[in-house]
C-alpha positions, 0 to 999 in steps of 0.5 A: 871425906874424899876429893876426886883430883883426876881420871887416867886414860891410856894414849898412843900419840902424845901429840895428837891426844894433846892437840885433840884435848887442847882444841876441844876442850881448852885443856893444857898441860900442867905438869909432865912427869917423864920416866924411863918407859912411860910419860904421865901428862896431866891436863887441865884448865881454869874451869875446874880443879879435876884434871885428866892424866894421859899416860904415854907407855913409850913401848906402845905401838898397837892402838889401845883396846878399850874393851867393854868396861869403859864409859865416858869422860863427861864436861859441861859447857855454857852454850852447847850449839856454839860448841858443837859448831866449834868443833865440827868447824875444827874437823873434830866430828862431834856427834849429833846433839840429843835431848834426854827426857825419857817418860817426858821428864827432861834430863840433859841435852848433850852430844859425845865426841871421840878422841883420838884413841877412841875414848867417849866424851860427853859435852853436856848443856850447863844447868841442873845438876850439870854445872 
């Protein structure tokens, strides 16, 4: 059986991306592999074995175009309201909290936040299938 281990995104400014992911989600550098034309940075925290891989292409000067194929990353938290307030206080501009309950069936409570490169991250209240 396959095990999901990481997802990769391309970032323009390494320091800005590292600061965002550390502040927002407590992710720190697990490994950094520096090559001539690019750097791979693997971020993780104690909550999960899944990693976020940041790719920094050294010749990239323009922001990446995300296109219409990218969806979002998702993380789960114990206290959604507290996380929302913390991210707001850190100046990271989380969007409003939403309760998703189509046809009266509760699915999830969440909000979205955008990283410095325009990637969307869904922050979901832990519970049900979102542990």
